[in-house]
C-alpha positions as CSV (number, residue, x, y, z in Angstrom):
1,M,10.7,10.3,-11.8
2,R,12.4,9.4,-8.5
3,T,14.3,12.5,-7.5
4,P,12.8,13.9,-4.3
5,L,11.3,17.2,-4.8
6,L,8.8,19.4,-3.1
7,L,5.7,20.3,-5.1
8,I,2.3,21.6,-4.1
9,I,-0.9,20.4,-6.1
10,A,-3.2,23.1,-6.4
11,A,-6.8,22.9,-7.4
12,L,-7.4,24.2,-10.6
13,A,-10.3,26.5,-11.5
14,S,-13.1,24.5,-13.2
15,C,-13.9,25.8,-16.6
16,G,-16.9,24.8,-19.0
17,A,-16.8,24.5,-22.8
18,Q,-20.0,24.9,-24.8
19,Q,-20.8,21.5,-26.3
20,D,-22.1,21.0,-30.0
21,K,-25.5,19.7,-29.6
22,A,-24.9,16.9,-32.3
23,A,-21.8,15.7,-30.5
24,T,-22.0,12.6,-28.3
25,P,-22.8,13.5,-24.7
26,V,-19.9,13.5,-22.5
27,A,-20.2,13.3,-18.8
28,P,-19.6,16.7,-17.2
29,A,-16.5,17.3,-15.0
30,P,-17.6,17.5,-11.3
31,A,-17.3,20.7,-9.4
32,I,-14.0,21.2,-7.4
33,A,-13.4,17.9,-6.1
34,P,-13.9,17.8,-2.2
35,L,-10.9,17.7,0.2
36,Y,-10.6,15.3,3.0
37,R,-8.2,15.2,5.8
38,V,-7.6,12.0,7.7
39,Q,-7.7,10.7,11.3
40,V,-5.0,8.1,12.2
41,V,-6.6,5.0,13.6
42,N,-3.5,2.9,14.2
43,T,0.3,3.1,13.5
44,Y,2.5,0.2,12.5
45,P,6.1,-0.3,11.8
46,H,7.4,0.1,8.3
47,D,11.0,-0.7,7.0
48,P,12.8,2.8,6.8
49,K,15.0,1.3,4.1
50,A,12.4,0.3,1.9
51,F,11.7,2.6,-1.0
52,T,8.1,1.9,-1.5
53,E,6.6,1.5,-5.0
54,G,3.8,-1.0,-4.6
55,L,1.5,-2.0,-1.7
56,F,-1.5,-4.3,-1.1
57,F,-3.1,-6.3,1.5
58,Q,-4.4,-9.7,1.0
59,D,-5.4,-12.6,3.2
60,G,-4.2,-11.0,6.4
61,L,-0.7,-10.2,5.0
62,L,1.0,-7.3,3.3
63,Y,2.7,-7.3,0.2
64,E,5.2,-4.5,-0.9
65,S,7.6,-3.8,-3.8
66,T,10.4,-1.3,-3.8
67,G,12.4,0.7,-6.2
68,L,16.0,1.8,-6.8
69,E,18.3,-0.1,-9.0
70,G,20.2,-2.6,-6.7
71,N,17.7,-2.2,-4.0
72,S,14.4,-3.4,-5.4
73,F,12.4,-6.3,-4.0
74,I,9.0,-7.9,-3.3
75,R,8.2,-9.1,0.1
76,K,5.4,-10.5,2.1
77,Q,5.2,-9.4,5.7
78,R,3.0,-9.0,8.9
79,L,1.3,-5.8,9.1
80,E,1.2,-5.7,13.0
81,T,5.1,-6.3,13.6
82,G,6.7,-5.8,10.1
83,E,8.1,-9.1,10.2
84,V,9.2,-10.2,6.6
85,L,7.9,-13.7,5.7
86,L,9.2,-14.0,2.2
87,Q,11.4,-11.8,0.1
88,R,12.6,-11.8,-3.4
89,D,15.4,-9.5,-4.5
90,I,15.1,-8.1,-8.1
91,S,18.0,-7.9,-10.6
92,A,20.0,-4.6,-10.2
93,A,19.4,-4.1,-13.8
94,Y,15.8,-3.3,-13.0
95,F,14.0,-0.5,-11.1
96,G,11.1,-2.2,-9.3
97,E,7.6,-0.6,-9.4
98,G,4.0,-1.5,-8.6
99,I,2.7,-4.9,-8.0
100,V,-0.8,-6.6,-7.9
101,A,-2.0,-10.3,-7.4
102,W,-4.4,-12.2,-9.5
103,G,-5.3,-15.8,-8.5
104,D,-2.2,-17.5,-7.5
105,Q,0.2,-15.1,-9.4
106,L,1.9,-11.7,-8.5
107,Y,2.7,-9.1,-11.3
108,E,5.3,-6.7,-11.0
109,L,6.2,-3.7,-13.2
110,T,9.7,-2.0,-13.7
111,W,10.0,1.7,-14.4
112,Q,11.8,2.2,-17.8
113,S,12.6,-1.2,-18.9
114,H,9.5,-1.9,-20.6
115,K,9.3,-5.4,-18.8
116,G,6.9,-6.9,-16.2
117,F,7.5,-10.1,-14.2
118,I,4.9,-12.7,-13.1
119,Y,5.6,-14.8,-9.9
120,N,4.0,-17.5,-8.0
121,L,2.3,-15.5,-5.2
122,A,3.0,-18.3,-2.7
123,D,6.6,-18.5,-2.9
124,F,7.5,-15.6,-5.4
125,K,9.3,-18.0,-7.8
126,P,9.5,-16.6,-11.5
127,K,7.0,-17.9,-13.9
128,S,7.2,-15.5,-17.0
129,E,7.6,-12.0,-18.2
130,W,5.9,-9.5,-20.5
131,T,6.5,-6.2,-22.2
132,Y,4.8,-2.9,-22.5
133,P,5.3,0.3,-24.1
134,G,6.0,3.4,-21.9
135,E,7.0,3.6,-18.4
136,G,5.7,1.4,-15.6
137,W,4.5,3.1,-12.4
138,A,1.9,1.2,-10.6
139,L,-0.8,-1.6,-10.6
140,T,-4.1,-2.4,-9.0
141,R,-7.2,-4.4,-10.1
142,N,-10.9,-4.9,-9.9
143,D,-12.8,-8.0,-10.6
144,T,-12.3,-7.6,-14.4
145,F,-9.0,-5.8,-15.2
146,I,-5.7,-5.1,-14.1
147,I,-5.2,-1.3,-13.9
148,M,-1.9,0.1,-14.7
149,S,-0.4,3.8,-14.4
150,D,2.6,5.0,-16.4
151,G,3.4,8.6,-15.3
152,T,0.8,10.1,-17.8
153,A,-2.6,11.3,-17.0
154,D,-3.9,7.9,-18.5
155,L,-4.7,4.7,-16.7
156,R,-4.5,1.5,-18.7
157,F,-7.1,-1.4,-18.2
158,L,-5.2,-4.7,-19.0
159,K,-6.9,-8.0,-19.7
160,H,-5.9,-10.1,-16.8
161,N,-5.3,-13.3,-18.8
162,T,-3.2,-12.0,-21.7
163,L,-2.1,-8.4,-20.3
164,A,-3.1,-6.9,-23.5
165,E,-4.5,-3.4,-23.1
166,D,-8.3,-3.3,-23.3
167,H,-9.0,0.5,-22.9
168,R,-7.7,3.3,-21.0
169,I,-9.1,6.4,-19.2
170,T,-7.7,9.9,-18.9
171,V,-7.8,11.2,-15.1
172,T,-8.9,14.8,-14.9
173,L,-9.1,17.2,-12.0
174,N,-11.4,20.1,-12.6
175,G,-11.2,19.4,-16.2
176,Q,-7.5,19.3,-16.4
177,G,-5.5,16.1,-17.1
178,L,-3.6,14.9,-13.9
179,K,-0.3,13.1,-14.4
180,N,2.1,11.7,-11.9
181,L,-0.5,9.1,-10.7
182,N,1.8,6.7,-8.7
183,E,0.6,3.8,-6.3
184,L,-2.9,2.6,-6.9
185,E,-5.5,1.1,-5.0
186,W,-9.1,-0.1,-5.7
187,I,-11.3,0.7,-2.8
188,K,-15.1,0.3,-2.9
189,G,-15.4,0.8,-6.7
190,E,-13.1,3.8,-6.9
191,I,-9.3,4.1,-8.0
192,W,-7.3,5.8,-5.4
193,A,-3.9,7.1,-6.4
194,N,-0.9,8.9,-4.9
195,V,0.0,12.0,-6.7
196,W,3.8,11.7,-6.8
197,Q,5.8,14.4,-5.0
198,T,2.7,15.5,-3.1
199,N,0.8,14.6,0.2
200,V,-2.2,14.2,-1.8
201,I,-4.2,10.8,-2.8
202,V,-6.9,11.4,-5.5
203,R,-10.1,9.3,-5.7
204,I,-10.8,8.6,-9.2
205,D,-14.1,7.5,-10.9
206,P,-13.0,4.5,-13.1
207,A,-16.0,5.1,-15.6
208,T,-15.0,8.8,-16.4
209,G,-11.5,9.3,-15.1
210,H,-12.8,12.4,-13.1
211,V,-11.4,13.1,-9.7
212,I,-14.1,13.0,-7.2
213,G,-12.2,13.6,-4.1
214,R,-8.8,14.8,-2.7
215,I,-7.2,13.4,0.5
216,D,-4.6,15.7,2.2
217,L,-2.3,13.6,4.2
218,S,0.2,16.3,5.3
219,G,1.7,15.9,8.5
220,L,1.5,12.1,9.0
221,L,5.2,11.9,10.1
222,T,6.0,14.2,13.0
223,P,9.5,16.0,13.2
224,A,10.7,13.2,15.4
225,D,9.8,10.7,12.7
226,R,12.1,12.6,10.3
227,A,15.0,13.3,12.6
228,G,18.0,11.8,11.5
229,R,16.3,10.0,8.5
230,Q,16.4,10.5,4.8
231,V,12.6,10.1,4.3
232,D,11.1,10.4,0.8
233,V,7.5,11.1,-0.4
234,L,4.3,9.7,0.4
235,N,3.7,6.5,-1.5
236,G,1.6,3.4,-0.7
237,I,-2.0,2.6,-0.2
238,A,-3.3,-0.7,0.8
239,Y,-6.8,-1.8,1.5
240,D,-8.1,-4.6,3.8
241,A,-11.4,-5.3,2.2
242,A,-12.4,-7.9,5.0
243,T,-12.3,-5.4,7.8
244,D,-12.6,-2.0,5.8
245,R,-9.1,-0.8,6.7
246,I,-6.9,1.6,4.7
247,F,-3.2,1.9,5.2
248,V,-0.8,4.2,3.8
249,T,3.0,4.8,4.0
250,G,6.0,6.4,2.1
251,K,9.2,5.8,0.7
252,L,11.8,5.3,3.5
253,W,9.2,5.9,5.9
254,P,9.6,4.3,9.4
255,K,5.6,3.9,9.9
256,M,2.5,2.9,8.3
257,F,-0.6,4.5,9.1
258,E,-4.2,3.1,9.3
259,I,-6.3,6.1,8.4
260,K,-10.1,7.0,8.0
261,L,-11.3,10.1,6.1
262,V,-12.8,13.2,7.6
263,P,-14.6,15.7,5.6
264,R,-13.0,19.2,5.7
């Protein structure tokens, strides 16, 4: 899951299937999802030693989680300077994954340990744990559910009070299941997801699972940004709802970017 590879995600030809008139109507898959490029609005520092797995922005601060056994942590930091205000290192037994906040609590996944951790959001003191089947990749939320990815094409919708699964959707691109959905963010009624090992973010309709847009983030890091560094893949989306700003970064990237979409 975390070995760096270079893959290209290609749009698949859409195909239709004749429906049985007696079958329950199913929302048709959209035509090939439109492709957007981005304009960089601002650039901010990012810790080049942070193997980013989870990212979100809340109350003027950035929250980040990282992976790799022995190098996983959660931290709270200032966007503008990268100053770390609070950090908690995770046991070397775990590969840290996505995070999300609900109320005064922070939830964290681990990759293959089938275990999640719950902390006080204010001071990162541990409160409790929970278990889940399958792998843990990423978390985000809407006003009702915590939303989880697990490396498959499915997104799980969890009850925020019990973390029991309420339902799930299968994410499809042009009628085909799309797996490797990594870091997630809820943005204006859509789920945005990094597609692991690519420079693509997909925009997902949470009602149908259809990919309704693709964002090409190729070329954010310049050759100078990469020089002498072992940078890894794009991963990390954060949304500041108060000011309508979107931030993206990657594993071991030296920079974080504020972006806006430009139709191609």
